[in-house]
N, C-alpha and C positions, 0 to 999 in steps of 0.2 A: 469450558462453559458447560453448564448442566445443572444437576440437582445434587445437593448435599444434605446430610442430616446433622443438625446441630443440637447439642445439649444445652439448654438454656433454663433459667429459673421458671418454675411453674407459674409465677405471676408476671412473667415477661410480657409487656404490652406494646412492643413496637408495632406500628401499623403494617399490615400486610402489603406487599408489593412496593414498599418504600425502602430505598437503599439505606442500610444501617449507617448512621451518622459517623461511626468510627472508621468507616471505609472511605470517607470523602475528605479531601483536603479542605480545611476550614476556609471560609470566604476571606477571612482576614489575611490569609497567606497567598491570596490570588493577586498577582501583579497586574498593572495596567498596560494595555498595548502601547508600544512606543509610537509617539506622534511623528517621528522623523523618518520612519522606514516602513516597509511592508515585509514583515517576517525576518528582519535582522540583517538584510543585505543593504549595501550602499546603493546610492542612486545610479552610479556608473555600472555597477554589477547588474542591476535590474535592467538598465538600458541595453547592455550587452546580451543578456538573456532574452530580452524581447527581440533583438535582432536575430538571435539564433533561431527562434521559432517563427519569425516573420511577422512579429507584432510591432515592429518599429522599422523605419526605412533602412534598407540595405541594398547595395549594388554589388554584383559579383566582381566588378572591376576593382573594388577595394582590396580584394585578396588576390587579384591576378587570375581569377578563375574564369573559365569560359562559360558563358551563359548556356543553359539548356535550350533546345528548340523542339519543335514538333518532330524533328527527325532523330532526336536523342533516343537511343534504343529503348531505354526504360520507359520513356514517355509514350513511345509508340506501342510497346507491348501492353502497358497498363491501359492505354486508351482502347486498344482492340478488345481487351478483356471486359472493360466497363461497358462498351457499346454492345458487345455480344450478350452480356448478362442483363442489360436493361435497355433494350431498343425503344421501348415506349417512352423512356425519358430522354435518351441521347439521340434518338433517330437511328438511321442505318446508313451503311455505305461509307465510302471514303471521306465524304464531307464531314460526317459525324465523327469519324475517327480523328481527322485532322483538327477539328474544333476541340475535341477533348484532349488531344495530345498537346495542343497549344495552351489550353487552360492549365494543364499539369505543369508544363514547363515554366509558365509565368509564375505559378504558385511556388515552385521550387526555387526560382531565381530570386524570390523575395526573402529566402531563408539562409542565413549565414551558415547554419548547420550543414547545408548541402554544398557549400563553397569554401571549404577550409583552405588556408594557405599551407605550404609545406611545413612551416614551423609548428603549426597547430597539430598536424598529423604526426610529426616527429615526437611531440610532447605526449600524445596519446599512446604512441608505441612505447615510449619510455615508462609510461605509467601502466603498461600491460593491458591497455584497453582495446587493442585491435587484434585480438587473437585469431579472428577469421583469416587474417593475412599472415600473422607471424607464427602460428602454431598449427599443429594437426591434432585431431581428437579421435579417440577410439574408446569403446566401452571398456576395453581391457586396461588401457594405460592412461586414460584421461587426456588432458592437454599436454602436448609435448612441443617444445620449441623446435622450429625448423632449423636444419643445419645444411648449408650455411644460413646465417640469420637473414631474414627478409625485412626490408624496409619499404613499405608501399609508397607510391607517389600520391600527391594530393588528388590528382585526377582519378586515380583508381579508387581512393576512399570516397570521393565525392559521388562517383557513379554507384558505388556499393551502398551508399547511404540512401539511395532511392528505392532499394529493394529490401524486402523482409523487415527485420526489426530495425536495422540501421543503428544510429547513435541512440544512447539512452540519456537520462538526466545526469548521470555521473560524468559522461563525456562533456556535456554542456557545462557542467560545474567546473571541471578541470580547466577547460579552455578559457572560460570567462574569468576565473580567478587568476590565471596566468597573464591574461591581457591587463587586468587591473594592476598586477604587480609590475609589469613592464612599463605601464604608464605612471607608476608611482602614486597610485590612488588606492584607498582601502577597498577591500571586497565586502567588508561588513560595516554595518552602521556604527559610527563612533559614539553615538549617544547612548546606545544600549549594549554596546560591545557584542553585537550579533545575536543577542537573545530575542529580539523582537518584542520584549517586554521591559518595563521599567518598575523598579521598586516603589511602592507607595511610601515606605519608610526605610531608613537604613537598616540592613540586616534581615530584611524580609525574605530575600532569596535563600539565605543561609538557614533561616528557620524552616522554610518550606522543604529544603533538601534534608533537613534533620527530622522532619515529621515522619512518624511511623503509624501506619494504620493499626487500629485496635479492634479486637473481636468483641462481639457482644458478650455480656456476662455469662459465665458458665453456671449450670444448675442441673437439677434432676429431670427436667422436662425434655420432651422429644419434639423437634420441629423440623419441617421441611423448608429448605431455602433454595433459591435459584442463584446461579452464579453467571448468568448471561450478562447481567449488569455487574456492578461492583459487588452486589450481593444483597438480597432482601428476603424476608420470610414470606412463604406462600401458603402456610397452613397454620391452624391454631396450635397452641402448645398442648401436648398430651402428656399424661402422667406415665404412660408406658409405651414401649415400642409397638406392642400389639395394637394399642388403640390408634396409633398413627397409621399402622398398616390397614386397619379397618377403614379409617377415613380415606386413605388412598385408593381403596378398592370399592368405594361407594359408587354405584352406577350414576348417581346424581352428578358426579363430576364430569360426565360426558366423555369427550375424547381424551380427557386426562385420566380416566379410570384405568386401573391395571388390576390383574388378579391378585388376591390377597397374598398368595404364596410368593408371587413375584415381588410384591411390595416388601414382604418380610425379608427376602433375600437381599434386596437393595438396601434396606435399613441396616442389615448386618454388615454389608460392605461399606456403606456410608457415603458412596458417591456414584454418580452415573452421568454420562454425557447427555446432551439435550435429546439427541436421537442417533440412531445407528441404521445404516443401510448395508445389507448383505444379500447375496444371492439366495440364501435359504429363508431369511425372514422378511426380505423387502425392507421398507422403511418403517421402523418401530421406535417408540420412545426409548431413551436410554435406560430408564427405570425397568421397563419390561425386558429389555435385552439383558441387563444384569440379572434380573430375576430368573431368567431362563438360561443362565450362563452354561449350564451343563449340556444344553442342546445346541450351542453355537456351532 
């Protein structure tokens, strides 16, 4: 993302700050949202995912997991930290800690992701997703499998999930898909085949996949473009590179002004990032940074 110099016809009249039409997928190739799903997943998958995150009813007894209580170490430790950091909100003393620990335990007990069965844990191990248990890591060798192999228990993983990063969305996906498979139901919407979108007419998706962006017409002119969006012109078209450099160095441009020699160096290079931060220069525009490249 940044700024580029494009050579366009001298009479090129595309509006400034408007994305070039050749960079945008035509509206006729835009599919409609599927009316039978939310994002391409089946209703059962969505229900399982909601249970994972505590957005649908779940009971630890369903997986044979022991519910957390205010005495669970992770609940107690986090409660103590929360109370110590925000006593005006939580209060102080043992009563405040007990209240917060109970709240945390109840919150976690509503989430399947903190109460996996052993089969779910075994699946995640097979998929290489629980490396905190099964591998060691060092800067020199990276991840290395433990020897002999380690297979954590569900109780160990469930307690681990309360601390640090815990499970990510990939773990949730793997477990939810596996449960759908065991139940003999699809994980993805059968109406849209998991796309989350439906074709307005037959062959629309194939046309969209075959679509290729097209650049603006080439010519003798010099023009500054931004690439933070798909790409749009941000300067008039000039007959020479020097004229573009003069325009870029006009103090009337305010904070976008750069010295003319920096602008000329940037134009010669043809591209610059939006901005650059370094110990020597601080935060400066990418154009200015490129223009003073010999001083970096």
